[in-house]
Each structure stands twice: as structure tokens, then as C-alpha cells.
ZAKE-96282 format. One record per residue (C-alpha): residue number from 1; x, y, z. Coordinates in pm, whole numbers, plus 50000, padded with zeros to 5 digits. Example, Ala and Ser with C-alpha at 12.3 -4.5 7.8 and 13.67 -1.06 7.14 Angstrom:
2
- 1, 51230, 49550, 50780
- 2, 51367, 49894, 50714
***
This chain:
276
- 1, 35481, 91088, 78452
- 2, 35353, 90740, 78529
- 3, 35493, 90761, 78886
- 4, 35332, 91103, 78944
- 5, 34998, 90981, 78809
- 6, 35017, 90677, 79036
- 7, 35078, 90889, 79346
- 8, 34789, 91120, 79253
- 9, 34552, 90823, 79212
- 10, 34671, 90674, 79543
- 11, 34601, 90996, 79732
- 12, 34255, 91021, 79573
- 13, 34165, 90671, 79689
- 14, 34290, 90742, 80044
- 15, 34087, 91062, 80076
- 16, 33774, 90896, 79939
- 17, 33800, 90610, 80188
- 18, 33859, 90851, 80475
- 19, 33553, 91059, 80389
- 20, 33340, 90747, 80349
- 21, 33444, 90621, 80699
- 22, 33390, 90959, 80873
- 23, 33758, 90989, 80970
- 24, 33869, 91343, 81052
- 25, 34159, 91441, 80831
- 26, 34200, 91784, 80991
- 27, 34486, 91886, 81220
- 28, 34553, 91741, 81564
- 29, 34407, 92044, 81747
- 30, 34084, 92016, 81551
- 31, 34062, 91648, 81648
- 32, 34083, 91744, 82017
- 33, 33796, 91991, 81985
- 34, 33578, 91737, 81809
- 35, 33644, 91482, 82081
- 36, 33538, 91726, 82356
- 37, 33218, 91819, 82169
- 38, 33130, 91453, 82130
- 39, 33165, 91394, 82507
- 40, 32943, 91694, 82586
- 41, 32676, 91573, 82348
- 42, 32684, 91226, 82503
- 43, 32647, 91372, 82853
- 44, 32346, 91574, 82745
- 45, 32177, 91264, 82605
- 46, 32234, 91077, 82933
- 47, 32079, 91352, 83149
- 48, 31776, 91455, 82946
- 49, 31519, 91179, 82890
- 50, 31386, 91135, 82537
- 51, 31030, 91226, 82644
- 52, 30988, 91600, 82589
- 53, 30723, 91617, 82867
- 54, 30992, 91536, 83125
- 55, 31219, 91815, 83010
- 56, 31037, 92078, 83224
- 57, 31193, 92150, 83563
- 58, 30993, 92032, 83868
- 59, 31011, 92262, 84171
- 60, 30888, 92163, 84522
- 61, 30542, 92288, 84618
- 62, 30506, 92496, 84932
- 63, 30192, 92515, 85145
- 64, 30084, 92871, 85213
- 65, 30048, 92944, 85583
- 66, 29795, 93209, 85682
- 67, 29949, 93438, 85944
- 68, 29807, 93729, 86136
- 69, 29812, 94070, 85974
- 70, 30098, 94305, 86073
- 71, 29844, 94533, 86241
- 72, 29715, 94255, 86467
- 73, 30065, 94120, 86537
- 74, 30162, 94465, 86662
- 75, 29859, 94473, 86892
- 76, 29923, 94117, 87009
- 77, 30287, 94180, 87101
- 78, 30180, 94485, 87301
- 79, 29872, 94301, 87438
- 80, 29658, 94587, 87317
- 81, 29282, 94533, 87269
- 82, 29218, 94417, 86912
- 83, 29035, 94154, 86708
- 84, 29150, 93936, 86417
- 85, 28931, 93710, 86201
- 86, 28984, 93489, 85897
- 87, 28613, 93458, 85826
- 88, 28575, 93131, 86018
- 89, 28778, 93189, 86332
- 90, 28821, 93492, 86556
- 91, 29067, 93584, 86828
- 92, 29038, 93881, 87060
- 93, 29305, 94050, 87269
- 94, 29146, 94161, 87597
- 95, 29441, 94317, 87777
- 96, 29723, 94256, 88021
- 97, 29735, 94185, 88392
- 98, 30056, 94119, 88586
- 99, 30262, 94042, 88273
- 100, 29994, 93802, 88150
- 101, 29804, 93872, 87827
- 102, 29439, 93768, 87826
- 103, 29307, 93639, 87491
- 104, 28969, 93496, 87394
- 105, 28934, 93232, 87124
- 106, 28624, 93023, 87051
- 107, 28502, 92917, 87398
- 108, 28849, 92947, 87551
- 109, 29022, 93199, 87775
- 110, 29396, 93207, 87715
- 111, 29634, 93367, 87964
- 112, 29970, 93393, 87791
- 113, 30293, 93526, 87946
- 114, 30412, 93834, 87761
- 115, 30745, 93673, 87666
- 116, 30562, 93394, 87477
- 117, 30343, 93619, 87262
- 118, 30618, 93646, 86999
- 119, 30573, 93274, 86923
- 120, 30210, 93321, 86818
- 121, 30177, 93410, 86450
- 122, 29860, 93238, 86331
- 123, 29533, 93071, 86427
- 124, 29712, 92736, 86402
- 125, 29956, 92850, 86673
- 126, 29661, 92950, 86892
- 127, 29490, 92612, 86847
- 128, 29810, 92437, 86953
- 129, 29798, 92631, 87280
- 130, 29443, 92513, 87352
- 131, 29579, 92176, 87466
- 132, 29804, 92340, 87725
- 133, 29609, 92360, 88052
- 134, 29863, 92609, 88190
- 135, 29750, 92862, 87929
- 136, 29401, 92768, 87811
- 137, 29075, 92735, 88003
- 138, 28759, 92619, 87833
- 139, 28456, 92829, 87927
- 140, 28252, 92534, 88030
- 141, 27982, 92545, 88293
- 142, 27989, 92199, 88444
- 143, 27626, 92098, 88402
- 144, 27559, 91768, 88573
- 145, 27304, 91497, 88514
- 146, 27104, 91461, 88835
- 147, 26822, 91264, 88674
- 148, 26824, 90916, 88822
- 149, 26965, 91017, 89163
- 150, 26645, 90903, 89336
- 151, 26667, 90563, 89165
- 152, 27036, 90540, 89256
- 153, 26961, 90600, 89624
- 154, 26678, 90349, 89609
- 155, 26916, 90087, 89463
- 156, 27164, 90154, 89744
- 157, 26885, 90115, 90002
- 158, 26846, 89764, 89861
- 159, 27226, 89722, 89868
- 160, 27246, 89714, 89488
- 161, 27439, 89906, 89222
- 162, 27279, 90138, 88969
- 163, 27369, 90246, 88614
- 164, 27192, 90563, 88507
- 165, 27193, 90781, 88198
- 166, 27510, 90882, 88013
- 167, 27557, 91125, 87727
- 168, 27833, 91274, 87512
- 169, 27844, 91637, 87403
- 170, 28076, 91729, 87117
- 171, 28180, 92055, 86954
- 172, 28473, 92153, 86731
- 173, 28729, 92135, 87011
- 174, 28584, 91958, 87313
- 175, 28411, 91633, 87403
- 176, 28218, 91621, 87731
- 177, 28097, 91294, 87882
- 178, 27831, 91311, 88154
- 179, 27636, 91054, 88352
- 180, 27531, 90911, 88687
- 181, 27579, 90575, 88853
- 182, 27588, 90428, 89205
- 183, 27780, 90153, 89378
- 184, 27704, 89993, 89713
- 185, 28040, 89897, 89863
- 186, 28168, 89835, 90217
- 187, 27840, 89946, 90371
- 188, 27844, 90279, 90186
- 189, 27652, 90414, 89891
- 190, 27885, 90585, 89644
- 191, 27713, 90798, 89384
- 192, 27929, 90899, 89088
- 193, 27820, 91205, 88894
- 194, 28045, 91199, 88588
- 195, 28151, 91513, 88407
- 196, 28467, 91475, 88201
- 197, 28606, 91721, 87949
- 198, 28839, 91601, 87672
- 199, 29033, 91850, 87457
- 200, 29228, 91644, 87201
- 201, 29337, 91392, 87463
- 202, 29384, 91641, 87748
- 203, 29124, 91535, 88006
- 204, 28982, 91744, 88290
- 205, 28758, 91578, 88547
- 206, 28476, 91795, 88681
- 207, 28300, 91497, 88835
- 208, 28150, 91472, 89183
- 209, 28140, 91172, 89417
- 210, 27885, 91151, 89698
- 211, 27942, 90899, 89978
- 212, 27661, 90809, 90219
- 213, 27659, 90544, 90492
- 214, 27377, 90295, 90459
- 215, 27199, 90444, 90760
- 216, 27175, 90784, 90586
- 217, 27040, 90627, 90268
- 218, 26780, 90427, 90457
- 219, 26661, 90738, 90640
- 220, 26603, 90917, 90308
- 221, 26397, 90642, 90153
- 222, 26076, 90766, 90309
- 223, 26100, 91087, 90107
- 224, 26102, 90918, 89766
- 225, 25942, 90578, 89829
- 226, 25604, 90671, 89682
- 227, 25754, 90830, 89369
- 228, 25974, 90523, 89309
- 229, 25675, 90292, 89342
- 230, 25486, 90507, 89094
- 231, 25752, 90559, 88827
- 232, 26024, 90308, 88909
- 233, 26113, 89988, 88727
- 234, 25830, 89737, 88701
- 235, 25867, 89362, 88652
- 236, 25583, 89131, 88556
- 237, 25520, 88797, 88392
- 238, 25405, 88799, 88032
- 239, 25279, 88523, 87809
- 240, 25458, 88189, 87828
- 241, 25600, 88287, 88166
- 242, 25842, 88546, 88030
- 243, 25956, 88823, 88265
- 244, 25858, 89165, 88132
- 245, 26066, 89464, 88246
- 246, 25947, 89821, 88222
- 247, 26228, 90070, 88275
- 248, 26196, 90351, 88529
- 249, 26047, 90674, 88399
- 250, 26196, 91023, 88388
- 251, 25954, 91314, 88406
- 252, 25910, 91651, 88573
- 253, 25809, 91491, 88904
- 254, 26110, 91260, 88921
- 255, 26336, 91547, 88805
- 256, 26218, 91772, 89089
- 257, 26280, 91489, 89336
- 258, 26633, 91439, 89200
- 259, 26717, 91810, 89229
- 260, 26584, 91825, 89586
- 261, 26786, 91517, 89686
- 262, 27103, 91657, 89528
- 263, 27060, 91981, 89720
- 264, 27017, 91782, 90043
- 265, 27334, 91577, 89980
- 266, 27538, 91888, 89907
- 267, 27409, 92080, 90208
- 268, 27495, 91791, 90437
- 269, 27848, 91752, 90310
- 270, 27811, 91413, 90143
- 271, 27947, 91525, 89804
- 272, 28300, 91624, 89701
- 273, 28447, 91729, 89367
- 274, 28691, 91476, 89222
- 275, 28935, 91761, 89154
- 276, 28880, 92024, 89425
***
């Protein structure tokens, strides 16, 4: 009896200590399952951060691209007359000629080979083509600045250079720089009439250069001498001996003289386009 009671007490102590220390006293298979569950729980704690705000999945954001409607794409691929607009921009299909499709966009004419039309899906694609001079032509009437031509010729008659007016015209797609200057070099008067078009770095020169021998310039001076004396640059001495300069004037009379002189230079073959 004493031995049996001792064994019973010993087993009771062993079980109590095991429960207190969290030791599994189940079978070997149960121990294996508990071990696997513990590893899975540990892995979950490593992956998910403790902050609940970070537990939501973050997906990449995609930018929506506005493409032409299926109706217009069908017309475009067939180069059939049609118009598409997004409220701010508009493109028009004019028609086809010799396997070339004629489109109009903003102030541009686009002549696109039929086999390239399938690459155009949106206004962004069209605007990329604007920089390609093989496809796009800007409807730009090359207006020149003639004002100051009389003063330029007068400067050359005195064997001097001349810097006239310049200006920059800008719209959404194009920058145009215009101006007039003259240079007396090697016995000739060179008059530069600038007209340069810049479409996002693609430059087209519409400028004109007029070259006159000194003898021709001198023979013209009699036609504008009186107007130059009336409206040309004036220099005088002010107080304390300072030189006062009054710039030449531009008005309707000088403008008419400039236009007449330009017509004369063109008719006599003195002027040539920089890019014929």
C-alpha cells in the first residue's frame, strides 16, 4: 500500500510540473502537429506588420489613356471623312490620295501613309507625329518683317551693319522668330529677313537673304534719302556735353517705303529663300 501510494504521488507531481511548464504530454504525432502550427504562426507574424493600416494590399495605379472611339478608328483606318473631338482637341479625316491619308489637326496638315494609320490610336499619338516633317506641315503663312529695310539699306550705303526689329510669336505648338538685320561685308550689303519656325525643337527656316553690291545700294539711296533724314536716327548734344540719341521712327510712311523697296529687290533678283 505504501509503495502504491508513493507511485501515485510521484505521478501527480510529474503531471503538475509538466502542465505548469507548458510541456505537451500527448502522443508523438500530436507533438508533430503542434510543431508545424507553431512554425506557421511564426511565419505569419514575420510577414504581416503589427500596424493594422499596413495590412491592406497595395495595387499599382494605372493611368487611363484616352483613345479614339471605335467609330472614328474605323473611319481612320479606311481614311474615310470623319471628325473626332475630346472637347479641347479635334482631328479631321479629309480623305485619301495615292495611298496617303490626309488629316487636319490644329493648324497642321498631316499626310500619313495608309500602312501607318493603324499606329494612331489617340490624340497623343497624333501630337507625336507633329514633330515629323515627313508627315506634318504647319499651316503657316510666312509673314516677314519688312519694317526697317530702308534703314538697313541706308546703313549699308554708309558701309555699316544694322540691327532691326525682332519678335517671337508663340502658340500651343509652334514658336516663330522673325526679324530683320543687315551686314556690310566684302563690298556687299547682305540683308537677312529672319523667319524661323520651331516645333518642339524641329526647326524650319523660311528666311530670306538679299545680297546687293555696294553700287546697287548707292543707286537706291536717292529714293529714300529724304525719308531717312526726316524719320531716321538723330544724334545731338544734351546738357553737360552728353550725346543724345533718338531712335529711328516707324510709321505708315516708312512702312510704305519698306514695302516698295522689298518689291524692287525681289523683282530684280536680289533676294533668295534660305531653303528654296
